[in-house]
N, C-alpha and C positions, 0 to 999 in steps of 0.2 A: 378411420372410415368414411368414403364419401360415395355416392354415388351418381350415376349417371342420370339427368333429369328426365323424366317421362312426358311423353306425347300432348298435344296441344287437340283438344277438342272444342272447336267452334259452334258455337248455337246463336242463334240468333237473341240480339239484345237484350229483349226483353224476359225472352225464356231464359236466358241466364241469369239475369237480373232475382227472378222470380226465385229462382233456384236457391241461389245464395243463401238467403238468409231464410230465416225461420219468422211467422207474422208474428212477434212480441213489438210493443208501442217504439223501441226504437230502433227496431231492423225495420218497421216500416218507413220510419222516418228517414231511414239512411236508403231505403229502395227509394223513395218519393224524389230523392234529391239524385241521387244516381241518372234515372231516367229522364229528370227535367236536366241535367247539366249539359249543357252542347259541349264540353269537351269531351263526356263520356261517348255520345255519338258521333262522334266525330273520329274519336279514335276507333269505334266499332268499324265506321265505313271504311276509313284507309285499310284497315287490317293491324293496327296496333295492338297492343298486350293492353294497353294502359293509356290514363290522360296523362301521367308522369310522362310521356315521350312527347308532349307539347311544348313541357318545363326544359328537355334538355335542346332541343329545337332552337326554341329562344335562345338560350345560353349560348347555342353553336351561331348563331346568326348576330349574335352581338359580339362574343369575344375569340369568333373562328376557331375552335376548340379542337378540330378535326381537319384531316390531310390525307388523300390516299396513303397507303404505306404506314403509316403511326398504330403503334400497337395499345391498346387498349385493357384497360383490367374494368370491369361492373362490380363491385360490390355489390350485397343485396340486391340481385338481379332482377329477381323476380316480380310479378312474372314477362317479364322480358322486352317492354318496351324500352328503357334505352338502351338495353344493346340490339335490337331492333334498328336503332339509329346509329349509332354508331358502327356496325356492321357493312351499312350503306355508305356512310360518311367516309369509312377507310378504303372500302372496296376489298372487305375482306371474301374469302372463299375456302369452300372445302379445301381445295388443293391448299389453300396457305392461310391458314387460319389467323388473323390477326387479333381477335377479341376474347377474352377469355371473362366468364363472368360465375360468380357463386350466390348460394342463398342456402342458408337455412331449409328454404321450403321447397319440395321440385317446380323444377323449371320445365318448359319444354324445349325440345332440341331447338335452335336456328342455325339455319344455311350458315356457313362461314364463322360459326361463333365456336370455342369448347364449354360447353355450360356443366357445372358441377354442383352437387347439392351437398352441403359440409355448412358445420360451424364456425362460424369466422374465428371466434373468439376461442375455438380449440387451438391446444400448442405448435401443430402442425397444420394447420390452414396456408402460412405465407408461404411454408416448403414448396403446398403442393401447388399452390399458382405460381411461383416460380417455377417448378417444372413443366405448366402448363405453358409458361412464356417460351416455354423451349434454350433456357437459357440467354434468352435477349431481354433487356430491359424494355418497361414500357414509357410511354409517351405521354398519356394521359390514364391517371387513377381515378376515378367516381366513384361514390358513396351517396348512395340512397336508403340506406339503410337506418330502423329506426326499433331500438327496444319495444317489448310487449307494454301497454302503458298501464300503472296502477291508479289512476285516480287523482295521485297527490303530484301538484304540478312540479317540488324541487325534485320529488325522487323522480319522475320521468324525466326529466330536463339534467340530472344528474348520469340516466340510465345511457341516454343519445351521447351525451358526453366522451362517456367512456367508451361506446363504439367508436367514435368520432376521432379520438385518441391514440387508437388502436389503426386505424383506417389511415391516419396519418402517416403514426410509427412504419407500416408496412409501406407507402407511398413512399417516402424518403428513401427507403432501402432500395426502390425499384426503379425509380424515373431515372432518365436520362436528362442530363444538363437541357435546361428550357423544358421540363416537360409540364406538364399540367395536372393540377388536384384541386377536384371537383366534390362540394361535401354538405349533405344536410345539416341543416343546425334548427334546433328550437330557442329561441332567448329565453333567458333564463337567470343570465348574471354572470355565469362561471365561466360563457365563451371570450370573455376579454383577454384574460392570462392565454388562453389557447392562441388566439389569434395573435397576441402580439409575436409569439413567437415564431407564426407562420410568417409573419414579415419578415423576419431575419432570413428564413428558408427562400425567400419566395420575390422575387422582382415586384411583383402588383398582386395584389390582393381587392376584388374587388366583391361587393354584398348585393345580391341579387332577389327579389322575391317575382317569379314570372308570372305572367299574368294565367296561365294556368295553374295556379297554385288558389287554395280556399281562401275565401277572402278574411274569415274566421280563424284559420289557422296562423299561428305561432312562427311556422316553419319560414326559413327563408335558406341561401345556399350562399356559400361562401367558393368562387372560385378564384385558386392561386396560378398566377400564371409566372413564366420563367424561374423554375426550378435551379437555384444557384449550383446546385450539386454538393455534395460531400464535403467536397475539400474548401467550397465555400461556403455551405451553411453557418 
């Protein structure tokens, strides 16, 4: 089962941030970092739902990911920043929705996108997503999914790699030839074999750490361009 996602409640930035976390030492540090983060402030100013929107903007400027009329699937879409960027870039509308977003967490509706709350690891998630595409193939599949952390670096790395592999398996099923796959990866040592497979399926593979990524984070993004199609992969 899945749910259509909930409405977005806009509050002033500092009010939202102060309500976000309880006053533990770690949450106080988190709050201070958010308040002092220029990307957080700019996202709020521009109406983006998170600083991650700037990561996708940078990758789009660099690699020309989107174009009007393209169909996009956004995996791990909450709170919706990437979906907002995609909707505008492909000119998706309520009458002609070209963007589908999915997340385990509730995500507020975005005009021009079809948003669902669902666990991507469930067996029927790929089928539901394809139904929401209306029988069409996708031109871009993007994943900003991340597993809950345990504090153990290798365990956390393996969890994110498992999500990544599932997202990739879905992408190669639904992408049009010359389609694009974008996904978050955390460095940990097991990603090399996976990246080697991607090089067989796509014409060009790029590694990117956008300026909006935290400097102390091990995350980077892989941008796979030019899907060869199932007949060529």
